[in-house]
N, C-alpha and C positions, 0 to 999 in steps of 0.2 A: 668521070669522078676524079676529084683531086685526092691526094693522100691525106688531106686535112678533113675530109667529110666526116670521118668517124667521130670527131670531137664536137661537132656542132649540131648533131642530131638532138632535137628538142627533148626527146625522151630521156636523154642522159642528164638534162639539166634539172628536171623535176625531182624532188626529193622523195625517195622511197624509204620506207621504214628500215632502219638498220644500215642505210648506205649514205648517211649524211656527208661523210668525208668525200666520197666520190662525187656527190651532187655539188658540193662547194667547189671542188676542183673543176668540174665541168662548167659551172657557171663562171668561174674565174677565167677559164679559157675563152668563153664566149665574149666576155666584156673586154678582156685584154687584147683580143684580136684587133680592135680598133683603138683602144685606150691605153695599151701598154700596162706596165706595172702600176702606174699611178691610179688606174681604174680599180685596183683590187682593194677596196675598202671592206673591212670585216662586216660592218653594219649593213652596207648595201648588198653584199653577197648573201648574208643570212636572210635579209628581207626578201630577196629575189627567190630563195628556195623555201621561204615560208617558216623559218624558225627564228628564235631569238639569238642575239649575239652570244649569249652565254653558252648556248648549245654547241657553238663552233669550238669553244675552248676545251671541249672534251676530246677533240681530235687534233687541235693545233694549239701549241703553247702560246702563240702570239701571231700577229699579222705576218711577221717575217717568215714564220714557219709555213703559213698558208701560201705565201708568195713563192717560196722555194718549192713547195709541192706542185704548184702550177707550172713553175719553171721547168721541173723535170718532165712534165707532159709536153711542154713546148720544145724541149730538147729532143724528145722522141719524134715530134712532128718534123723538126729540122732533119733528123736522121732519115725519116721516111722520104723527104724530098731528095736527099742525097742518094738513097737507095733506088728511087725511081729513075734517077739519071743513070745509075750503074746498070740497072736492068735493061736499058736501051742499047747497051754495048753488044755488038754482033758476037755471037758465040764462035764464029769462024775465024776470028783474028788469031794470029800467032801470039805466043805467050807475052812477049815484050809489048807488042802493040795493045793487047788486051789489058795489061797491067797499067800501061800509060793512060789508056782510056778510062780506067777505073779511077786513077788519081785525078785526072782531069774532071771527071764527073763529080767527084767529091767537092772540088773547088767551085765548080760552076753551080752545083746544087746549093751550096752554102750561099753564094752570092744571089742566086735567083730567089731563094727563100727570104733572104734579108730584104730584098726589094719588094717582093709580093706580099709579105706578111710582117710588116714592120713592128706591129704590137707584139706578136709572138716572138719575133727575133730578139726584141729587147729583153724578153723574159729568158729566152733560150741561152743567152750568154751570161746570165746571173749565176753566181757560184756561192757555195757555202763560205763562211768566214774563217774556217779553221784549217785552211791549207790549199795547196794547188790541186789541179785536177788529178784524181786518182789517189790522193793522200789518205782519204778516209772512206774508201769504197771503190767500186768500179769507176773507170773513166766514163764521163758523159758519152752517150751513144754517138754523137757526131764526131767527137775527138777520137773515139775508138775506130770509127770508119776510116779516119785519116791515117791512124797508126797502121791499120790492117792494109790499107792501100800502099803505103810506103814499104811495108814488109813484103807484100806480094811483088812489088817492083824489084826489090833486091833478089827475091827468090827466082824471078824470071830472067834475071841478068841485065835488067835495064837501069839499075842504080848501083854503083859501086858500094860495096859494104862499108868502105871507109867513109863514105859520105852519108851513111844512114843516121849516125848519132845526131840527135837534135834537129833532124830535117823537118820534123813536124812543126817546130816553132817557126822556121823560115816560111813554111807553107801557110800556116795559120795566120801569122802576123801579116803577111802580104795580102792574103785573101780577105781577112777581116778588115784590114785597112781600106781596101778598095770598097768593100761593102759599106763601110761607115761613110766614106766619101759620097757614095751614091744614095744613101738614105738620109744622112744628116749634114753632109758637107756640100761643097760647091758644085758637085756633079748631080745633085738631086733634081735639078731642072733640065738635065739633058734628055733628049728623046730616047726611046727604048732601043732603037736600032744602034745608036751610037754607044750606049752603055753595054749592050750585048757584045758588040765588036771589041770594045775595050776590055770587057771582062775576059773574053777569050784570049786577048793579047796578054793580059796580066797573068792569067793562070798558065798559059803556055810558056811565058818567059821564066817564071819561077821554076817550073818543071825542067826546062832546058838548062837552067843554071845548076840545078841539082844533079841532073843526069849526065852532064858533060863528062866524057871519058868512059861512059858505059858502053855496052855492046848494043847493037841494033839488029 
């Protein structure tokens, strides 16, 4: 079972009385998996769950609000993929090695999800229009996992505290840039083995750059 199975269960797509909002979001996830954000038309989604478009506006102010609601679910799916990588880390590793493995798992989980679930990934990186991540509520779950991994690495002694400020932006921009190259850029036609090897190289290189001078 993949961490994504929970959102494609057909029973979650059908509309049950009093749960139209959840049904629309579930149907949105289903169609966005292959069609991305462009597939999220209010009329098509309401038709699929068996209600009129006007019914949807009792739960969403406009299409943008519905898209952002689906995007939040896609962010949770991305976070699930990252957590799945983290769960594979051996519990017997020493603290620094464990923290390094956690940060590495966050980066590789992000890249793998982007490649495996391009439609959902397109949604997962959508944000509100009224500020940067965390400005108007909790950080998106994937970004919080990155922050936690970096903080854990500092606590373990693997990242000098002086290098911690803004380290999340160095990590995110590097990993996201690579993910974009492999999904929409010139690397999208490379074979899986090559991309996997390069993904490991990119993630390891940015971590090495951050941790230079730390203890091992």
